[in-house]
N, CA, C, O and the ligand as a Tripos MOL2 file, in Angstrom:
@<TRIPOS>MOLECULE
protein
  289   287    73     0     0
PROTEIN
NO_CHARGES

@<TRIPOS>ATOM
      1 N           8.8510    1.6150    7.5520 N.3       1 MET1
      2 CA          7.7790    1.4470    6.5650 C.3       1 MET1
      3 C           8.3860    1.2660    5.1760 C.2       1 MET1
      4 O           9.4720    1.7680    4.8870 O.2       1 MET1
      5 N           7.6900    0.5680    4.3520 N.am      2 ALA2
      6 CA          8.1730    0.3150    2.9950 C.3       2 ALA2
      7 C           7.5820    1.3300    2.0170 C.2       2 ALA2
      8 O           6.4970    1.8700    2.2320 O.2       2 ALA2
      9 N           8.3210    1.5710    0.9490 N.am      3 SER3
     10 CA          7.8450    2.4520   -0.1200 C.3       3 SER3
     11 C           7.1700    1.6200   -1.1960 C.2       3 SER3
     12 O           7.6770    0.5670   -1.5820 O.2       3 SER3
     13 N           6.0270    2.0900   -1.6800 N.am      4 ILE4
     14 CA          5.3620    1.3710   -2.7710 C.3       4 ILE4
     15 C           6.2210    1.4090   -4.0240 C.2       4 ILE4
     16 O           6.0830    0.5620   -4.9060 O.2       4 ILE4
     17 N           7.1180    2.4060   -4.1000 N.am      5 ARG5
     18 CA          7.9420    2.5560   -5.2990 C.3       5 ARG5
     19 C           9.0530    1.5090   -5.3800 C.2       5 ARG5
     20 O           9.5300    1.1740   -6.4640 O.2       5 ARG5
     21 N           9.4510    1.0060   -4.2260 N.am      6 THR6
     22 CA         10.5580    0.0550   -4.2410 C.3       6 THR6
     23 C          10.1560   -1.3260   -3.7400 C.2       6 THR6
     24 O          10.9370   -2.2710   -3.8520 O.2       6 THR6
     25 N           8.9610   -1.4600   -3.1960 N.am      7 HIS7
     26 CA          8.4960   -2.7510   -2.7050 C.3       7 HIS7
     27 C           8.3450   -3.7190   -3.8720 C.2       7 HIS7
     28 O           7.6690   -3.4140   -4.8530 O.2       7 HIS7
     29 N           8.9790   -4.8900   -3.7630 N.am      8 THR8
     30 CA          8.9610   -5.8170   -4.8950 C.3       8 THR8
     31 C           8.0270   -6.9990   -4.6730 C.2       8 THR8
     32 O           7.8240   -7.8120   -5.5760 O.2       8 THR8
     33 N           7.4520   -7.0980   -3.4620 N.am      9 GLY9
     34 CA          6.5610   -8.2170   -3.1870 C.3       9 GLY9
     35 C           5.1360   -7.9420   -3.6390 C.2       9 GLY9
     36 O           4.8730   -7.0240   -4.4160 O.2       9 GLY9
     37 N           4.2380   -8.7500   -3.1380 N.am     10 GLN10
     38 CA          2.8290   -8.6240   -3.4770 C.3      10 GLN10
     39 C           2.2520   -7.2960   -2.9830 C.2      10 GLN10
     40 O           2.6160   -6.8140   -1.9100 O.2      10 GLN10
     41 N           1.3630   -6.7210   -3.7610 N.am     11 VAL11
     42 CA          0.6170   -5.5400   -3.3520 C.3      11 VAL11
     43 C          -0.8590   -5.9110   -3.3540 C.2      11 VAL11
     44 O          -1.3950   -6.3680   -4.3630 O.2      11 VAL11
     45 N          -1.5130   -5.7070   -2.2030 N.am     12 HIS12
     46 CA         -2.9390   -5.9980   -2.0840 C.3      12 HIS12
     47 C          -3.6810   -4.7020   -1.8760 C.2      12 HIS12
     48 O          -3.0800   -3.6290   -1.8300 O.2      12 HIS12
     49 N          -4.9820   -4.8040   -1.7500 N.am     13 LEU13
     50 CA         -5.7610   -3.6630   -1.2870 C.3      13 LEU13
     51 C          -6.2000   -3.9520    0.1410 C.2      13 LEU13
     52 O          -6.4080   -5.1030    0.5260 O.2      13 LEU13
     53 N          -6.3360   -2.8750    0.9220 N.am     14 CYS14
     54 CA         -6.7750   -2.9800    2.3110 C.3      14 CYS14
     55 C          -8.2990   -3.0140    2.3470 C.2      14 CYS14
     56 O          -8.9580   -2.1600    1.7540 O.2      14 CYS14
     57 N          -8.8490   -3.9880    3.0350 N.am     15 ALA15
     58 CA        -10.3020   -4.1280    3.0920 C.3      15 ALA15
     59 C         -10.9660   -3.0160    3.9110 C.2      15 ALA15
     60 O         -12.1760   -2.8170    3.8150 O.2      15 ALA15
     61 N         -10.1800   -2.2910    4.7170 N.am     16 SER16
     62 CA        -10.7440   -1.2080    5.5270 C.3      16 SER16
     63 C         -10.8730    0.0910    4.7580 C.2      16 SER16
     64 O         -11.8270    0.8410    4.9650 O.2      16 SER16
     65 N          -9.9010    0.3750    3.8500 N.am     17 CYS17
     66 CA         -9.9050    1.6710    3.1810 C.3      17 CYS17
     67 C          -9.7850    1.5710    1.6650 C.2      17 CYS17
     68 O          -9.9560    2.5740    0.9710 O.2      17 CYS17
     69 N          -9.4970    0.3910    1.1380 N.am     18 GLY18
     70 CA         -9.4350    0.2220   -0.3070 C.3      18 GLY18
     71 C          -8.1450    0.6780   -0.9500 C.2      18 GLY18
     72 O          -8.0290    0.6760   -2.1750 O.2      18 GLY18
     73 N          -7.1610    1.0740   -0.1310 N.am     19 GLN19
     74 CA         -5.8940    1.5370   -0.6780 C.3      19 GLN19
     75 C          -4.8630    0.4070   -0.6540 C.2      19 GLN19
     76 O          -5.0410   -0.5910    0.0440 O.2      19 GLN19
     77 N          -3.7780    0.5750   -1.4270 N.am     20 PRO20
     78 CA         -2.7790   -0.4980   -1.4900 C.3      20 PRO20
     79 C          -2.1440   -0.8020   -0.1370 C.2      20 PRO20
     80 O          -1.9690    0.0850    0.6980 O.2      20 PRO20
     81 N          -1.8070   -2.0620    0.0580 N.am     21 SER21
     82 CA         -1.1360   -2.5070    1.2690 C.3      21 SER21
     83 C          -0.2360   -3.6800    0.9020 C.2      21 SER21
     84 O          -0.2760   -4.1860   -0.2200 O.2      21 SER21
     85 N           0.5750   -4.1020    1.8640 N.am     22 PHE22
     86 CA          1.4670   -5.2340    1.6230 C.3      22 PHE22
     87 C           1.6130   -6.0140    2.9170 C.2      22 PHE22
     88 O           1.2270   -5.5430    3.9860 O.2      22 PHE22
     89 N           2.1750   -7.2110    2.8120 N.am     23 ASP23
     90 CA          2.3940   -8.0300    4.0060 C.3      23 ASP23
     91 C           3.6920   -7.6110    4.6770 C.2      23 ASP23
     92 O           4.7790   -7.8920    4.1720 O.2      23 ASP23
     93 N           3.5760   -6.9470    5.8030 N.am     24 GLY24
     94 CA          4.7460   -6.5400    6.5580 C.3      24 GLY24
     95 C           5.1000   -7.5650    7.6160 C.2      24 GLY24
     96 O           4.5710   -8.6760    7.6400 O.2      24 GLY24
     97 N           5.9970   -7.1670    8.4760 N.am     25 GLU25
     98 CA          6.4870   -8.0670    9.5150 C.3      25 GLU25
     99 C           5.3720   -8.5090   10.4590 C.2      25 GLU25
    100 O           5.3930   -9.6270   10.9730 O.2      25 GLU25
    101 N           4.4080   -7.6330   10.6820 N.am     26 TYR26
    102 CA          3.3380   -7.9170   11.6490 C.3      26 TYR26
    103 C           1.9740   -8.0990   10.9990 C.2      26 TYR26
    104 O           0.9430   -8.0000   11.6640 O.2      26 TYR26
    105 N           1.9710   -8.3660    9.6970 N.am     27 GLY27
    106 CA          0.7110   -8.5080    8.9940 C.3      27 GLY27
    107 C           0.5500   -7.3980    7.9740 C.2      27 GLY27
    108 O           1.5150   -6.6990    7.6670 O.2      27 GLY27
    109 N          -0.6600   -7.2210    7.4410 N.am     28 PRO28
    110 CA         -0.8570   -6.2040    6.4000 C.3      28 PRO28
    111 C          -0.5090   -4.7980    6.9040 C.2      28 PRO28
    112 O          -0.9060   -4.4130    8.0040 O.2      28 PRO28
    113 N           0.2310   -4.0390    6.0980 N.am     29 GLU29
    114 CA          0.6340   -2.6670    6.4180 C.3      29 GLU29
    115 C           0.4160   -1.7780    5.2130 C.2      29 GLU29
    116 O           0.3240   -2.2400    4.0750 O.2      29 GLU29
    117 N           0.3360   -0.4730    5.4990 N.am     30 HIS30
    118 CA          0.3060    0.4990    4.4070 C.3      30 HIS30
    119 C           1.7160    0.9600    4.0870 C.2      30 HIS30
    120 O           2.6610    0.6560    4.8140 O.2      30 HIS30
    121 N           1.8470    1.6940    2.9950 N.am     31 PHE31
    122 CA          3.1540    2.1570    2.5380 C.3      31 PHE31
    123 C           3.4750    3.5400    3.0980 C.2      31 PHE31
    124 O           2.5820    4.2730    3.5220 O.2      31 PHE31
    125 N           4.7590    3.8830    3.0930 N.am     32 SER32
    126 CA          5.1930    5.1770    3.6330 C.3      32 SER32
    127 C           4.5840    6.3460    2.8630 C.2      32 SER32
    128 O           4.3300    7.4010    3.4440 O.2      32 SER32
    129 N           4.3470    6.1720    1.5690 N.am     33 GLU33
    130 CA          3.7260    7.2430    0.7700 C.3      33 GLU33
    131 C           2.3460    7.6250    1.2940 C.2      33 GLU33
    132 O           1.8530    8.7200    1.0230 O.2      33 GLU33
    133 N           1.7290    6.7210    2.0410 N.am     34 GLN34
    134 CA          0.3450    6.9280    2.4750 C.3      34 GLN34
    135 C           0.2660    7.6080    3.8410 C.2      34 GLN34
    136 O          -0.7950    7.6570    4.4640 O.2      34 GLN34
    137 N           1.4000    8.1270    4.2930 N.am     35 TRP35
    138 CA          1.5610    8.7210    5.6140 C.3      35 TRP35
    139 C           0.4040    9.6270    6.0070 C.2      35 TRP35
    140 O          -0.1760    9.4730    7.0820 O.2      35 TRP35
    141 N           0.0720   10.5650    5.1390 N.am     36 ASP36
    142 CA         -0.9330   11.5660    5.4780 C.3      36 ASP36
    143 C          -2.1440   11.4980    4.5590 C.2      36 ASP36
    144 O          -3.0410   12.3380    4.6360 O.2      36 ASP36
    145 N          -2.1640   10.4980    3.6930 N.am     37 GLY37
    146 CA         -3.1870   10.4930    2.6600 C.3      37 GLY37
    147 C          -4.2000    9.3780    2.7730 C.2      37 GLY37
    148 O          -5.1670    9.3420    2.0130 O.2      37 GLY37
    149 N          -3.9960    8.4650    3.7100 N.am     38 VAL38
    150 CA         -4.9250    7.3540    3.8560 C.3      38 VAL38
    151 C          -5.6580    7.5080    5.1770 C.2      38 VAL38
    152 O          -5.0440    7.5050    6.2440 O.2      38 VAL38
    153 N          -6.9410    7.6400    5.1000 N.am     39 HIS39
    154 CA         -7.7200    7.7370    6.3290 C.3      39 HIS39
    155 C          -8.2290    6.3480    6.6580 C.2      39 HIS39
    156 O          -9.4090    6.0270    6.5190 O.2      39 HIS39
    157 N          -7.2800    5.5440    7.1000 N.am     40 CYS40
    158 CA         -7.5780    4.1510    7.3980 C.3      40 CYS40
    159 C          -7.5960    3.9820    8.9070 C.2      40 CYS40
    160 O          -6.6630    4.4180    9.5800 O.2      40 CYS40
    161 N          -8.6260    3.3650    9.4540 N.am     41 PRO41
    162 CA         -8.7030    3.2040   10.9020 C.3      41 PRO41
    163 C          -7.5590    2.3700   11.4620 C.2      41 PRO41
    164 O          -7.3070    2.4000   12.6670 O.2      41 PRO41
    165 N          -6.8730    1.6370   10.6210 N.am     42 ARG42
    166 CA         -5.8060    0.7570   11.1120 C.3      42 ARG42
    167 C          -4.4090    1.2850   10.8180 C.2      42 ARG42
    168 O          -3.4240    0.6800   11.2430 O.2      42 ARG42
    169 N          -4.3010    2.4050   10.0950 N.am     43 PHE43
    170 CA         -2.9890    2.9260    9.6960 C.3      43 PHE43
    171 C          -2.0610    3.0610   10.9000 C.2      43 PHE43
    172 O          -2.5460    3.5010   11.9420 O.2      43 PHE43
    173 N          -0.7550    2.7180   10.8530 N.am     44 PRO44
    174 CA         -0.0250    2.3120    9.6440 C.3      44 PRO44
    175 C          -0.1970    0.8400    9.2650 C.2      44 PRO44
    176 O           0.2790    0.3980    8.2190 O.2      44 PRO44
    177 N          -0.8800    0.0930   10.1250 N.am     45 LEU45
    178 CA         -1.2280   -1.2570    9.6930 C.3      45 LEU45
    179 C          -2.3700   -1.1510    8.7010 C.2      45 LEU45
    180 O          -2.8880   -0.0630    8.4480 O.2      45 LEU45
    181 N          -2.7510   -2.2640    8.1530 N.am     46 ALA46
    182 CA         -3.8470   -2.2830    7.1940 C.3      46 ALA46
    183 C          -4.8250   -3.3830    7.5740 C.2      46 ALA46
    184 O          -4.5020   -4.2790    8.3540 O.2      46 ALA46
    185 N          -6.0170   -3.3020    7.0120 N.am     47 GLY47
    186 CA         -7.0290   -4.3080    7.2780 C.3      47 GLY47
    187 C          -6.7870   -5.5720    6.4720 C.2      47 GLY47
    188 O          -5.7210   -5.7520    5.8840 O.2      47 GLY47
    189 N          -7.7630   -6.4260    6.4490 N.am     48 ASP48
    190 CA         -7.6370   -7.6800    5.7060 C.3      48 ASP48
    191 C          -7.2510   -7.4020    4.2610 C.2      48 ASP48
    192 O          -7.6400   -6.3850    3.6880 O.2      48 ASP48
    193 N          -6.4900   -8.3080    3.6850 N.am     49 ARG49
    194 CA         -6.0050   -8.0900    2.3210 C.3      49 ARG49
    195 C          -7.0370   -8.5340    1.2920 C.2      49 ARG49
    196 O          -7.6620   -9.5890    1.4070 O.2      49 ARG49
    197 N          -7.1860   -7.6870    0.2850 N.am     50 ILE50
    198 CA         -7.9530   -8.0320   -0.9000 C.3      50 ILE50
    199 C          -6.9250   -8.2960   -1.9890 C.2      50 ILE50
    200 O          -6.2050   -7.3870   -2.4040 O.2      50 ILE50
    201 N          -6.8560   -9.5280   -2.4480 N.am     51 VAL51
    202 CA         -5.8190   -9.8950   -3.4090 C.3      51 VAL51
    203 C          -6.2480   -9.4770   -4.8120 C.2      51 VAL51
    204 O          -7.3470   -9.7930   -5.2670 O.2      51 VAL51
    205 N          -5.3630   -8.7680   -5.4750 N.am     52 ILE52
    206 CA         -5.6260   -8.2670   -6.8200 C.3      52 ILE52
    207 C          -4.7510   -8.9990   -7.8220 C.2      52 ILE52
    208 O          -3.5510   -9.1610   -7.6000 O.2      52 ILE52
    209 N          -5.3370   -9.4380   -8.9130 N.am     53 ALA53
    210 CA         -4.5470  -10.0460   -9.9800 C.3      53 ALA53
    211 C          -4.0860   -8.9200  -10.9050 C.2      53 ALA53
    212 O          -4.6550   -8.7100  -11.9760 O.2      53 ALA53
    213 N          -3.0450   -8.1990  -10.4760 N.am     54 TRP54
    214 CA         -2.5540   -7.0540  -11.2370 C.3      54 TRP54
    215 C          -2.0410   -7.5010  -12.5960 C.2      54 TRP54
    216 O          -1.3980   -8.5440  -12.7160 O.2      54 TRP54
    217 N          -2.3270   -6.7130  -13.6060 N.am     55 ALA55
    218 CA         -1.5760   -6.8470  -14.8500 C.3      55 ALA55
    219 C          -0.2420   -6.1560  -14.5890 C.2      55 ALA55
    220 O          -0.1840   -5.2140  -13.7990 O.2      55 ALA55
    221 N           0.8220   -6.6020  -15.2310 N.am     56 GLY56
    222 CA          2.1570   -6.0930  -14.9400 C.3      56 GLY56
    223 C           2.2490   -4.5880  -14.9870 C.2      56 GLY56
    224 O           2.7880   -3.9840  -14.0600 O.2      56 GLY56
    225 N           1.7450   -3.9600  -16.0290 N.am     57 MET57
    226 CA          1.8930   -2.5220  -16.1670 C.3      57 MET57
    227 C           1.0260   -1.7440  -15.1950 C.2      57 MET57
    228 O           1.4030   -0.6470  -14.7840 O.2      57 MET57
    229 N          -0.1220   -2.2810  -14.8180 N.am     58 SER58
    230 CA         -0.9850   -1.5280  -13.9120 C.3      58 SER58
    231 C          -0.3430   -1.3990  -12.5410 C.2      58 SER58
    232 O          -0.4510   -0.3470  -11.9100 O.2      58 SER58
    233 N           0.3210   -2.4440  -12.0680 N.am     59 LEU59
    234 CA          1.0030   -2.3520  -10.7810 C.3      59 LEU59
    235 C           2.2120   -1.4380  -10.8910 C.2      59 LEU59
    236 O           2.5080   -0.6900   -9.9600 O.2      59 LEU59
    237 N           2.9090   -1.4900  -12.0080 N.am     60 GLU60
    238 CA          4.0710   -0.6200  -12.1960 C.3      60 GLU60
    239 C           3.6360    0.8490  -12.2320 C.2      60 GLU60
    240 O           4.3010    1.7090  -11.6540 O.2      60 GLU60
    241 N           2.5380    1.1300  -12.9000 N.am     61 THR61
    242 CA          2.0230    2.5060  -12.9560 C.3      61 THR61
    243 C           1.6010    2.9690  -11.5710 C.2      61 THR61
    244 O           1.8690    4.1070  -11.1840 O.2      61 THR61
    245 N           0.9390    2.0860  -10.8210 N.am     62 LEU62
    246 CA          0.5390    2.4260   -9.4580 C.3      62 LEU62
    247 C           1.7650    2.7460   -8.6060 C.2      62 LEU62
    248 O           1.7690    3.7190   -7.8510 O.2      62 LEU62
    249 N           2.7900    1.9310   -8.7300 N.am     63 ARG63
    250 CA          4.0080    2.1650   -7.9600 C.3      63 ARG63
    251 C           4.6070    3.5320   -8.2590 C.2      63 ARG63
    252 O           5.0350    4.2450   -7.3510 O.2      63 ARG63
    253 N           4.6340    3.8840   -9.5190 N.am     64 GLN64
    254 CA          5.3050    5.1250   -9.9220 C.3      64 GLN64
    255 C           4.4680    6.3620   -9.6370 C.2      64 GLN64
    256 O           5.0180    7.4310   -9.3710 O.2      64 GLN64
    257 N           3.1600    6.2330   -9.6870 N.am     65 GLN65
    258 CA          2.3120    7.4300   -9.6460 C.3      65 GLN65
    259 C           1.5100    7.5750   -8.3630 C.2      65 GLN65
    260 O           0.7760    8.5520   -8.2130 O.2      65 GLN65
    261 N           1.6260    6.6380   -7.4400 N.am     66 TYR66
    262 CA          0.8600    6.7550   -6.2040 C.3      66 TYR66
    263 C           1.2900    8.0110   -5.4480 C.2      66 TYR66
    264 O           2.4880    8.2290   -5.2730 O.2      66 TYR66
    265 N           0.3390    8.8530   -4.9910 N.am     67 PRO67
    266 CA          0.7060   10.0910   -4.2920 C.3      67 PRO67
    267 C           1.5500    9.8080   -3.0600 C.2      67 PRO67
    268 O           1.2760    8.8780   -2.3020 O.2      67 PRO67
    269 N           2.5740   10.6220   -2.8750 N.am     68 ASP68
    270 CA          3.5010   10.4500   -1.7550 C.3      68 ASP68
    271 C           3.3020   11.5650   -0.7550 C.2      68 ASP68
    272 O           3.6190   12.7170   -1.0510 O.2      68 ASP68
    273 N           2.7810   11.2550    0.4290 N.am     69 THR69
    274 CA          2.5190   12.2830    1.4460 C.3      69 THR69
    275 C           3.4550   12.1370    2.6400 C.2      69 THR69
    276 O           3.2480   12.7760    3.6720 O.2      69 THR69
    277 N           4.4810   11.3010    2.5070 N.am     70 TYR70
    278 CA          5.4070   11.1210    3.6190 C.3      70 TYR70
    279 C           6.2210   12.3930    3.8450 C.2      70 TYR70
    280 O           6.7790   12.9310    2.8890 O.2      70 TYR70
    281 N           6.3060   12.8970    5.0930 N.am     71 PRO71
    282 CA          7.0690   14.1290    5.3420 C.3      71 PRO71
    283 C           8.5630   13.9170    5.1460 C.2      71 PRO71
    284 O           9.1400   12.9900    5.7160 O.2      71 PRO71
    285 N           9.1970   14.7770    4.3390 N.am     72 ARG72
    286 CA         10.6390   14.6450    4.0670 C.3      72 ARG72
    287 C          11.3440   15.9590    4.2790 C.2      72 ARG72
    288 O          12.5590   16.0440    4.0980 O.2      72 ARG72
    289 ZN         -6.3080    0.6780    5.0770 Zn       73 ZN73
@<TRIPOS>BOND
     1     1     2 1
     2     2     3 1
     3     3     4 2
     4     3     5 am
     5     5     6 1
     6     6     7 1
     7     7     8 2
     8     7     9 am
     9     9    10 1
    10    10    11 1
    11    11    12 2
    12    11    13 am
    13    13    14 1
    14    14    15 1
    15    15    16 2
    16    15    17 am
    17    17    18 1
    18    18    19 1
    19    19    20 2
    20    19    21 am
    21    21    22 1
    22    22    23 1
    23    23    24 2
    24    23    25 am
    25    25    26 1
    26    26    27 1
    27    27    28 2
    28    27    29 am
    29    29    30 1
    30    30    31 1
    31    31    32 2
    32    31    33 am
    33    33    34 1
    34    34    35 1
    35    35    36 2
    36    35    37 am
    37    37    38 1
    38    38    39 1
    39    39    40 2
    40    39    41 am
    41    41    42 1
    42    42    43 1
    43    43    44 2
    44    43    45 am
    45    45    46 1
    46    46    47 1
    47    47    48 2
    48    47    49 am
    49    49    50 1
    50    50    51 1
    51    51    52 2
    52    51    53 am
    53    53    54 1
    54    54    55 1
    55    55    56 2
    56    55    57 am
    57    57    58 1
    58    58    59 1
    59    59    60 2
    60    59    61 am
    61    61    62 1
    62    62    63 1
    63    63    64 2
    64    63    65 am
    65    65    66 1
    66    66    67 1
    67    67    68 2
    68    67    69 am
    69    69    70 1
    70    70    71 1
    71    71    72 2
    72    71    73 am
    73    73    74 1
    74    74    75 1
    75    75    76 2
    76    75    77 am
    77    77    78 1
    78    78    79 1
    79    79    80 2
    80    79    81 am
    81    81    82 1
    82    82    83 1
    83    83    84 2
    84    83    85 am
    85    85    86 1
    86    86    87 1
    87    87    88 2
    88    87    89 am
    89    89    90 1
    90    90    91 1
    91    91    92 2
    92    91    93 am
    93    93    94 1
    94    94    95 1
    95    95    96 2
    96    95    97 am
    97    97    98 1
    98    98    99 1
    99    99   100 2
   100    99   101 am
   101   101   102 1
   102   102   103 1
   103   103   104 2
   104   103   105 am
   105   105   106 1
   106   106   107 1
   107   107   108 2
   108   107   109 am
   109   109   110 1
   110   110   111 1
   111   111   112 2
   112   111   113 am
   113   113   114 1
   114   114   115 1
   115   115   116 2
   116   115   117 am
   117   117   118 1
   118   118   119 1
   119   119   120 2
   120   119   121 am
   121   121   122 1
   122   122   123 1
   123   123   124 2
   124   123   125 am
   125   125   126 1
   126   126   127 1
   127   127   128 2
   128   127   129 am
   129   129   130 1
   130   130   131 1
   131   131   132 2
   132   131   133 am
   133   133   134 1
   134   134   135 1
   135   135   136 2
   136   135   137 am
   137   137   138 1
   138   138   139 1
   139   139   140 2
   140   139   141 am
   141   141   142 1
   142   142   143 1
   143   143   144 2
   144   143   145 am
   145   145   146 1
   146   146   147 1
   147   147   148 2
   148   147   149 am
   149   149   150 1
   150   150   151 1
   151   151   152 2
   152   151   153 am
   153   153   154 1
   154   154   155 1
   155   155   156 2
   156   155   157 am
   157   157   158 1
   158   158   159 1
   159   159   160 2
   160   159   161 am
   161   161   162 1
   162   162   163 1
   163   163   164 2
   164   163   165 am
   165   165   166 1
   166   166   167 1
   167   167   168 2
   168   167   169 am
   169   169   170 1
   170   170   171 1
   171   171   172 2
   172   171   173 am
   173   173   174 1
   174   174   175 1
   175   175   176 2
   176   175   177 am
   177   177   178 1
   178   178   179 1
   179   179   180 2
   180   179   181 am
   181   181   182 1
   182   182   183 1
   183   183   184 2
   184   183   185 am
   185   185   186 1
   186   186   187 1
   187   187   188 2
   188   187   189 am
   189   189   190 1
   190   190   191 1
   191   191   192 2
   192   191   193 am
   193   193   194 1
   194   194   195 1
   195   195   196 2
   196   195   197 am
   197   197   198 1
   198   198   199 1
   199   199   200 2
   200   199   201 am
   201   201   202 1
   202   202   203 1
   203   203   204 2
   204   203   205 am
   205   205   206 1
   206   206   207 1
   207   207   208 2
   208   207   209 am
   209   209   210 1
   210   210   211 1
   211   211   212 2
   212   211   213 am
   213   213   214 1
   214   214   215 1
   215   215   216 2
   216   215   217 am
   217   217   218 1
   218   218   219 1
   219   219   220 2
   220   219   221 am
   221   221   222 1
   222   222   223 1
   223   223   224 2
   224   223   225 am
   225   225   226 1
   226   226   227 1
   227   227   228 2
   228   227   229 am
   229   229   230 1
   230   230   231 1
   231   231   232 2
   232   231   233 am
   233   233   234 1
   234   234   235 1
   235   235   236 2
   236   235   237 am
   237   237   238 1
   238   238   239 1
   239   239   240 2
   240   239   241 am
   241   241   242 1
   242   242   243 1
   243   243   244 2
   244   243   245 am
   245   245   246 1
   246   246   247 1
   247   247   248 2
   248   247   249 am
   249   249   250 1
   250   250   251 1
   251   251   252 2
   252   251   253 am
   253   253   254 1
   254   254   255 1
   255   255   256 2
   256   255   257 am
   257   257   258 1
   258   258   259 1
   259   259   260 2
   260   259   261 am
   261   261   262 1
   262   262   263 1
   263   263   264 2
   264   263   265 am
   265   265   266 1
   266   266   267 1
   267   267   268 2
   268   267   269 am
   269   269   270 1
   270   270   271 1
   271   271   272 2
   272   271   273 am
   273   273   274 1
   274   274   275 1
   275   275   276 2
   276   275   277 am
   277   277   278 1
   278   278   279 1
   279   279   280 2
   280   279   281 am
   281   281   282 1
   282   282   283 1
   283   283   284 2
   284   283   285 am
   285   285   286 1
   286   286   287 1
   287   287   288 2
@<TRIPOS>SUBSTRUCTURE
     1 MET1         2 RESIDUE 1 A MET
     2 ALA2         6 RESIDUE 1 A ALA
     3 SER3        10 RESIDUE 1 A SER
     4 ILE4        14 RESIDUE 1 A ILE
     5 ARG5        18 RESIDUE 1 A ARG
     6 THR6        22 RESIDUE 1 A THR
     7 HIS7        26 RESIDUE 1 A HIS
     8 THR8        30 RESIDUE 1 A THR
     9 GLY9        34 RESIDUE 1 A GLY
    10 GLN10       38 RESIDUE 1 A GLN
    11 VAL11       42 RESIDUE 1 A VAL
    12 HIS12       46 RESIDUE 1 A HIS
    13 LEU13       50 RESIDUE 1 A LEU
    14 CYS14       54 RESIDUE 1 A CYS
    15 ALA15       58 RESIDUE 1 A ALA
    16 SER16       62 RESIDUE 1 A SER
    17 CYS17       66 RESIDUE 1 A CYS
    18 GLY18       70 RESIDUE 1 A GLY
    19 GLN19       74 RESIDUE 1 A GLN
    20 PRO20       78 RESIDUE 1 A PRO
    21 SER21       82 RESIDUE 1 A SER
    22 PHE22       86 RESIDUE 1 A PHE
    23 ASP23       90 RESIDUE 1 A ASP
    24 GLY24       94 RESIDUE 1 A GLY
    25 GLU25       98 RESIDUE 1 A GLU
    26 TYR26      102 RESIDUE 1 A TYR
    27 GLY27      106 RESIDUE 1 A GLY
    28 PRO28      110 RESIDUE 1 A PRO
    29 GLU29      114 RESIDUE 1 A GLU
    30 HIS30      118 RESIDUE 1 A HIS
    31 PHE31      122 RESIDUE 1 A PHE
    32 SER32      126 RESIDUE 1 A SER
    33 GLU33      130 RESIDUE 1 A GLU
    34 GLN34      134 RESIDUE 1 A GLN
    35 TRP35      138 RESIDUE 1 A TRP
    36 ASP36      142 RESIDUE 1 A ASP
    37 GLY37      146 RESIDUE 1 A GLY
    38 VAL38      150 RESIDUE 1 A VAL
    39 HIS39      154 RESIDUE 1 A HIS
    40 CYS40      158 RESIDUE 1 A CYS
    41 PRO41      162 RESIDUE 1 A PRO
    42 ARG42      166 RESIDUE 1 A ARG
    43 PHE43      170 RESIDUE 1 A PHE
    44 PRO44      174 RESIDUE 1 A PRO
    45 LEU45      178 RESIDUE 1 A LEU
    46 ALA46      182 RESIDUE 1 A ALA
    47 GLY47      186 RESIDUE 1 A GLY
    48 ASP48      190 RESIDUE 1 A ASP
    49 ARG49      194 RESIDUE 1 A ARG
    50 ILE50      198 RESIDUE 1 A ILE
    51 VAL51      202 RESIDUE 1 A VAL
    52 ILE52      206 RESIDUE 1 A ILE
    53 ALA53      210 RESIDUE 1 A ALA
    54 TRP54      214 RESIDUE 1 A TRP
    55 ALA55      218 RESIDUE 1 A ALA
    56 GLY56      222 RESIDUE 1 A GLY
    57 MET57      226 RESIDUE 1 A MET
    58 SER58      230 RESIDUE 1 A SER
    59 LEU59      234 RESIDUE 1 A LEU
    60 GLU60      238 RESIDUE 1 A GLU
    61 THR61      242 RESIDUE 1 A THR
    62 LEU62      246 RESIDUE 1 A LEU
    63 ARG63      250 RESIDUE 1 A ARG
    64 GLN64      254 RESIDUE 1 A GLN
    65 GLN65      258 RESIDUE 1 A GLN
    66 TYR66      262 RESIDUE 1 A TYR
    67 PRO67      266 RESIDUE 1 A PRO
    68 ASP68      270 RESIDUE 1 A ASP
    69 THR69      274 RESIDUE 1 A THR
    70 TYR70      278 RESIDUE 1 A TYR
    71 PRO71      282 RESIDUE 1 A PRO
    72 ARG72      286 RESIDUE 1 A ARG
    73 ZN73       289 GROUP 0 **** ****
């Protein structure tokens, strides 16, 4: 799984749960930070992508501050 903190590609929202997702190897996926925090019926995959026209800083803030529930 990819980390939202280090993922450099596009970030979308998942149409199933409204949380951030990205295009993984098998289609839309959620991030590792969302391990225990996203109640998405498709997790760890994600639903259809909602494309967001992020302003540069808003995506950077999301990357840095998104809650991380991945077990470490
Ligand atoms: Zn989802």
